[in-house]
C-alpha positions as CSV (number, residue, x, y, z in Angstrom):
1,M,110.8,50.5,40.3
2,N,111.9,49.1,37.0
3,A,110.8,50.3,33.6
4,F,108.4,47.4,33.0
5,T,106.5,48.2,36.3
6,K,106.3,51.9,35.5
7,R,105.0,51.2,32.0
8,L,102.4,48.8,33.6
9,L,101.2,51.4,36.1
10,N,101.1,54.1,33.4
11,Y,98.9,51.9,31.2
12,F,96.7,51.1,34.2
13,L,96.2,54.8,35.0
14,I,95.4,55.6,31.3
15,G,92.9,52.7,31.3
16,I,91.2,54.1,34.5
17,F,91.0,57.6,33.1
18,A,89.6,56.2,29.8
19,V,86.9,54.2,31.7
20,I,85.8,56.9,34.3
21,P,83.4,58.8,31.9
22,I,81.8,55.5,30.8
23,V,81.3,54.5,34.5
24,I,79.8,58.0,35.3
25,I,77.3,57.7,32.5
26,L,76.4,54.2,33.5
27,K,75.9,55.3,37.0
28,I,73.5,58.0,35.8
29,I,71.6,55.6,33.6
30,I,71.4,53.1,36.5
31,F,70.1,55.8,38.8
32,I,67.4,56.9,36.3
33,K,66.5,53.3,35.6
34,G,66.1,52.7,39.4
35,M,63.8,55.7,39.7
36,V,61.6,54.6,36.8
37,S,61.6,51.0,38.1
38,D,60.5,52.2,41.6
39,L,57.8,54.3,40.0
40,F,56.7,51.4,37.9
41,S,56.6,49.1,40.9
42,V,54.5,51.7,42.9
43,V,52.0,52.1,40.0
44,Y,51.9,48.4,39.3
45,G,51.5,47.6,43.0
46,Y,48.5,50.0,43.1
47,A,46.8,48.9,39.8
48,D,47.9,45.3,39.7
49,S,47.8,45.3,35.9
50,Y,50.4,45.8,33.3
51,L,47.7,47.4,31.0
52,Y,46.9,50.1,33.5
53,T,50.5,50.7,34.3
54,M,51.5,51.1,30.7
55,L,48.4,53.3,30.2
56,F,49.5,55.5,33.2
57,F,53.0,56.0,31.7
58,T,51.6,56.7,28.3
59,V,49.2,59.3,29.6
60,S,51.9,60.8,31.8
61,F,54.2,61.1,28.8
62,F,51.6,62.9,26.7
63,I,50.7,65.2,29.6
64,L,54.4,66.2,30.0
65,V,54.7,66.8,26.3
66,S,51.5,69.0,26.3
67,I,52.9,71.0,29.3
68,G,56.2,71.5,27.5
69,R,54.5,72.6,24.3
70,T,52.2,75.0,26.2
71,I,55.2,76.6,27.9
72,V,57.0,77.1,24.7
73,E,54.1,78.4,22.7
74,K,52.0,80.4,25.4
75,G,53.9,80.5,28.6
76,K,53.1,78.8,32.0
77,P,49.9,76.7,31.9
78,W,47.1,77.2,34.5
79,I,47.8,73.9,36.3
80,I,51.4,75.0,37.1
81,T,50.1,78.5,38.1
82,I,47.7,76.9,40.6
83,F,50.4,74.7,41.9
84,D,52.7,77.7,42.3
85,H,50.0,79.6,44.2
86,I,49.5,76.7,46.6
87,I,53.2,76.2,47.3
88,D,53.7,79.9,47.8
89,R,51.4,79.6,50.9
90,I,53.4,76.8,52.5
91,P,56.3,78.1,54.7
92,F,59.8,76.6,54.1
93,L,58.7,74.7,51.0
94,N,57.9,77.9,49.2
95,T,61.5,79.1,49.6
96,I,63.0,75.8,48.4
97,Y,60.6,75.7,45.4
98,R,61.3,79.3,44.5
99,V,65.1,78.9,44.6
100,L,64.9,75.6,42.6
101,K,62.8,77.3,39.9
102,K,65.4,80.1,39.6
103,V,68.3,77.8,39.4
104,I,66.6,75.7,36.7
105,A,65.5,78.8,34.8
106,M,69.1,80.1,34.8
107,F,70.3,77.1,33.0
108,S,67.3,76.9,30.6
109,S,67.3,78.9,27.5
110,R,63.7,80.1,27.7
111,D,64.1,82.6,30.7
112,Q,66.0,85.6,29.4
113,E,65.5,87.6,32.6
114,I,68.0,85.5,34.5
115,A,71.6,86.4,33.8
116,K,73.5,83.6,32.0
117,D,76.8,85.4,31.3
118,I,80.1,83.7,32.0
119,V,83.0,85.8,33.4
120,Y,86.4,85.4,34.8
121,V,87.0,86.6,38.4
122,E,90.1,86.7,40.6
123,Y,89.4,84.1,43.2
124,P,90.5,83.1,45.9
125,K,93.2,85.7,45.6
126,D,94.5,88.3,43.1
127,G,96.3,86.8,40.1
128,V,94.3,83.5,40.3
129,W,91.5,83.6,37.7
130,M,88.4,81.4,37.9
131,A,85.5,81.0,35.5
132,A,82.1,81.9,37.1
133,Y,78.4,82.0,36.3
134,V,76.7,85.4,36.7
135,T,73.6,84.5,38.6
136,N,72.3,88.0,39.4
137,R,73.1,91.7,39.1
138,F,72.5,94.7,41.4
139,E,73.5,98.0,39.9
140,D,77.3,97.8,39.8
141,K,77.6,94.5,41.7
142,Y,77.5,91.0,40.3
143,V,76.4,87.8,42.1
144,L,78.7,85.0,40.9
145,F,78.6,81.3,41.4
146,I,82.2,80.0,41.2
147,P,82.0,76.2,40.6
148,T,84.7,73.7,41.8
149,S,86.3,71.1,39.6
150,P,85.4,68.5,38.7
151,N,81.9,68.9,40.2
152,P,80.2,72.0,38.9
153,T,77.3,71.7,41.2
154,S,79.4,72.6,44.3
155,G,81.2,75.9,44.7
156,F,81.0,79.3,46.1
157,T,78.6,82.3,45.8
158,V,80.3,85.7,45.9
159,I,79.3,89.3,45.3
160,V,81.8,91.4,43.4
161,D,82.0,94.8,41.8
162,K,81.5,94.5,38.1
163,E,84.8,96.2,37.5
164,K,86.5,93.1,39.0
165,V,85.2,90.7,36.4
166,V,86.3,90.0,32.8
167,K,83.6,89.0,30.4
168,S,84.0,85.6,28.6
169,A,82.6,84.5,25.3
170,M,82.0,81.0,26.7
171,N,78.5,79.7,27.0
172,I,77.2,77.5,29.9
173,E,78.1,74.2,28.1
174,E,81.6,75.3,27.5
175,V,82.3,76.5,31.0
176,T,80.8,73.4,32.5
177,S,83.0,71.3,30.2
178,L,86.0,73.3,31.3
179,I,85.2,72.6,35.0
180,V,84.3,68.9,34.6
181,S,87.4,68.2,32.5
182,V,89.6,70.1,35.0
183,G,90.8,72.4,32.2
184,V,91.5,69.7,29.6
185,D,88.6,70.7,27.4
186,F,89.4,74.4,27.1
187,N,89.8,76.2,23.8
188,K,89.6,79.9,24.7
189,V,93.4,80.5,24.8
190,A,92.9,84.0,23.3
191,E,90.7,84.9,26.3
192,V,93.3,83.7,28.8
193,K,96.0,85.7,27.1
194,K,93.9,88.9,27.6
195,L,93.5,88.4,31.4
196,P,95.7,90.9,33.3
């Protein structure tokens, strides 16, 4: 392969890697737009009026703002408490609903009871260090979620002794950025030097 072809392929790869984040963001925007369009079609198909459809979306927006404000200022509103009570009585759905709430609460800043520490753990073998989310604690044991790169939503859940982990100063955003960037966006060099 001559130098010109190598340079051409190199520029091509650099161009691909430069465009990938834009494509991912566009895919997310298109997905959300599709969901909103589908909802709009359902509401418009039922009401058969743009006025009623826009009224529905406006009222929905203000209801969600009100629920968010109530949660921040007073805690869970009664409507969500009633819904929780109903879902708790439905087998299978209650398990999925409970787990989803815990996962969302772990990543939100308002629930301080859920552990949100970031640690390093030797996984899958000694001498190989991975960043992990602490999702729960039981006395001297930690339940960890070890995400895989570049998709932080897939990974492994492990239980380890607390002596086997090394605390990190990273927050959830920083560790997620580390995982998604496959290590490119990582500025905790001092922490890495301290790992045994």
